[in-house]
C-alpha angles and dihedrals in degrees: 000000000000118000124199092221144338089261087094095060139066116239116223141164118236138186116224135168085271095055137261114337139177110244143168132227120221127163091353093303128112117228133188127199111260113169141356127222136188096229140027091243091054090049092050092049091043094058097039092105093054092047091049088054089055096252119150110246132184124196114202125186116230131175106305094342146055123237123211113212119196126206113245116228111237090239089070095052117096102172122352113204140172 
């Protein structure tokens, strides 16, 4: 899914097995930033593998780049917090 901006999400901080991370909540899913791309087409191609695996993916435009956010499986969450 492509979002127009992060104004549509809630920003949170989560604890995962990898440590504390900034995340966003959208449609009852928690996402973390994964990769950045210079164009929308690159971002779409760059996350094709995750989409093919059935993962929830958001692409959000930022100044001069596009960020791909991946949904975090609940098994990786240790302690979500606001």
